[in-house]
C-alpha positions in Angstrom: -29.0 -29.4 7.7 -28.4 -26.0 9.3 -25.3 -25.3 11.4 -23.5 -22.3 13.0 -19.8 -21.7 12.3 -17.6 -19.4 14.3 -14.6 -17.1 13.5 -11.8 -17.5 16.0 -8.6 -15.5 16.0 -5.5 -17.7 16.5 -3.1 -14.8 16.8 -3.2 -11.2 17.9 -3.5 -8.8 15.1 -5.7 -6.5 13.0 -8.7 -8.2 11.4 -9.4 -7.4 7.7 -11.6 -8.9 5.1 -14.9 -8.8 6.9 -16.7 -6.8 4.3 -15.3 -9.0 1.6 -16.4 -12.1 3.5 -19.9 -10.9 3.6 -19.9 -10.4 -0.2 -18.7 -14.0 -0.6 -21.2 -15.5 1.7 -24.0 -13.5 0.0 -22.8 -14.7 -3.4 -22.9 -18.3 -2.4 -26.1 -18.2 -0.5 -28.0 -14.9 0.3 -29.9 -16.6 3.1 -26.8 -17.2 5.2 -26.8 -15.0 8.3 -23.5 -13.5 9.2 -22.8 -11.6 12.5 -19.6 -9.9 13.7 -18.6 -8.4 17.0 -15.6 -6.7 15.3 -15.2 -4.6 12.1 -12.5 -4.3 9.6 -9.5 -2.5 11.2 -10.2 -3.6 14.7 -7.7 -5.4 16.9 -8.3 -9.0 17.8 -6.6 -11.0 20.5 -5.7 -14.7 20.3 -8.6 -16.9 21.2 -11.3 -14.2 20.5 -14.5 -15.3 18.8 -15.4 -12.3 16.7 -18.0 -13.6 14.2 -20.3 -16.3 13.2 -22.3 -17.5 10.2 -25.6 -19.5 10.4 -27.3 -21.5 7.6 -27.1 -24.6 5.4 -24.0 -26.6 6.2 -23.2 -27.3 2.6 -23.2 -23.7 1.5 -21.1 -22.6 4.5 -18.5 -25.2 3.6 -18.6 -24.0 -0.1 -17.8 -20.4 1.0 -15.6 -21.2 4.0 -12.2 -21.7 2.4 -12.5 -18.8 0.0 -13.5 -16.5 2.9 -10.7 -17.8 5.1 -8.0 -17.5 2.4 -8.9 -13.8 1.8 -9.3 -12.9 5.5 -6.0 -14.5 6.5 -4.1 -12.7 3.7 -5.8 -9.4 4.3 -5.5 -9.6 8.1 -1.8 -10.4 7.7 -1.2 -7.4 5.5 -3.3 -5.1 7.7 -1.5 -6.3 10.8 2.0 -5.5 9.5 0.8 -2.3 7.9 -0.6 -1.1 11.2 2.8 -1.9 12.9 4.8 0.0 10.3 2.3 2.9 10.1 2.4 3.4 13.8 6.2 3.3 13.8 6.5 5.7 10.8 4.3 8.5 12.2 4.1 11.4 11.3 5.1 9.9 7.9 2.7 7.6 6.1 3.1 4.1 4.7 2.5 3.6 1.0 2.4 0.2 -0.8 3.8 -0.6 -4.2 1.7 -2.0 -7.1 3.8 -5.2 -7.0 1.1 -7.4 -5.6 0.2 -11.0 -6.3 -1.5 -11.5 -9.7 -5.2 -10.9 -9.5 -5.1 -9.7 -5.9 -4.1 -6.0 -6.3 -7.4 -4.6 -5.2 -7.6 -6.9 -2.2 -4.0 -6.2 -1.1 -4.4 -2.5 -1.4 -7.7 -2.6 0.5 -5.9 -4.4 3.3 -3.3 -1.7 3.4 -6.0 0.9 3.8 -7.6 -1.1 6.6 -4.2 -1.3 8.4 -3.7 2.5 8.3 -1.5 2.8 5.2 -2.3 4.7 2.1 -2.5 3.6 -1.5 0.0 4.5 -4.2 -0.8 4.3 -7.9 -3.0 1.5 -9.0 -1.0 0.7 -12.1 1.0 2.2 -14.9 -2.0 4.3 -16.1 -2.9 6.6 -13.3 0.4 8.3 -12.5 3.6 9.2 -14.4 6.6 7.6 -12.7 10.0 8.9 -14.0 12.5 6.2 -13.2 16.3 6.3 -13.4 16.3 4.6 -16.8 14.0 7.3 -18.2 16.3 10.0 -16.8 19.3 8.3 -18.4 17.6 8.1 -21.8 16.3 11.7 -21.6 19.7 13.0 -20.8 19.1 14.2 -17.3 16.5 15.0 -14.7 15.4 18.4 -16.2 15.1 16.9 -19.7 12.9 14.0 -18.4 10.6 16.3 -16.6 10.4 18.6 -19.6 9.4 15.7 -21.8 6.7 14.6 -19.5 5.3 18.1 -19.0 5.1 18.6 -22.7 3.5 15.2 -23.3 0.8 15.9 -20.7 0.1 19.3 -22.1 -0.1 18.2 -25.7 -2.5 15.4 -24.9 -4.6 17.4 -22.4 -3.8 15.0 -19.6 -3.9 15.8 -15.9 -2.3 13.3 -13.5 0.3 13.2 -10.8 4.0 13.0 -11.7 6.7 11.4 -9.5 10.4 11.4 -10.2 13.0 9.2 -8.8 16.2 10.8 -7.5 19.3 9.1 -6.3 21.5 12.0 -5.1 21.2 15.4 -3.5 22.4 16.8 -6.8 19.5 15.3 -8.7 17.1 16.7 -6.1 18.6 20.2 -6.5 18.2 19.8 -10.3 14.5 18.9 -9.9 13.9 21.9 -7.6 15.7 24.2 -9.9 13.6 23.1 -12.9 10.4 23.5 -10.9 11.4 27.0 -9.8 11.5 28.3 -13.4 9.1 26.0 -15.2 5.4 25.2 -14.8 5.4 21.5 -14.0 2.9 18.7 -13.2 5.4 17.2 -10.7 3.8 16.3 -7.4 6.2 14.0 -5.7 9.9 13.3 -5.4 11.1 9.8 -4.6 14.3 9.6 -2.5 15.6 6.3 -3.8 18.1 4.2 -1.8 18.9 7.0 0.6 18.4 4.8 3.6 21.7 2.9 3.9 21.7 -0.5 5.8 24.5 -0.8 8.3 26.4 -4.1 9.2 24.9 -4.1 12.8 21.4 -4.1 11.4 20.7 -0.4 11.9 20.3 2.1 9.1 22.0 5.4 8.2 19.4 8.0 7.4 21.8 11.0 7.1 21.3 11.4 3.3 17.6 11.0 3.6 17.4 13.7 6.3 19.5 16.0 4.1 17.2 15.3 1.2 14.0 16.1 3.1 15.5 19.4 4.3 16.5 20.3 0.8 13.0 19.7 -0.6 11.6 21.7 2.4 8.0 20.8 1.8 7.8 22.1 -1.7 6.8 18.6 -2.9 5.7 15.4 -1.3 8.6 13.1 -0.7 8.7 9.3 -0.8 11.4 7.0 0.4 11.5 3.5 -0.9 12.7 1.3 1.9 10.9 -2.0 1.6 9.5 -3.2 -1.8 8.4 -6.7 -0.9 5.1 -7.9 0.7 5.5 -9.3 4.2 2.4 -11.3 5.1 1.9 -12.3 8.7 0.1 -15.4 9.8 -3.3 -14.5 11.3 -5.1 -17.8 11.2 -8.8 -17.5 11.4 
């Protein structure tokens, strides 16, 4: 028996996962015919019918729940990313690699669809110098020196990011970079946004840090390190 099923948005938001849905339908049954009136990244309003799939009922049901699970998750991430990306302009929103097991590619894809940008994929494609590394190395300059030497000795080329917690640490990073060839590409301004009791935030230290760096390196401020997934029921 052949049937036609429709995609209906139950909330306002950004739709994501359409390209992935087509892959899933094709994997289950290449003869299924899928049509969309929207594309990944488009806004949808509550009640809008934005897609349909036609074919054998059994095969549509087999693919349906997998498609909906991915699209709901991706649309939720894309919707919140879009809201944060719009609010953050001219800065850009980066995600962390702390995604649900097995869903890193999907979650990062959704961030891109929502207007954010991808950070490193894992521990292998960028050097991240954290506070514990700095402590073990004996300071900011020593940690950077160790990384630069390691990359040079092993003929590796990749971005390097260092975490800083104070304006003094930033000054030490900049001083090192002024006199030494370094692979450093980004400075993380960690915990420099201070929550206030009234729910607002104090960005005084963050502003001072950005002025101190003065565009010599990319800067990154870690504000939220948890995934917030909105409910976009499709």
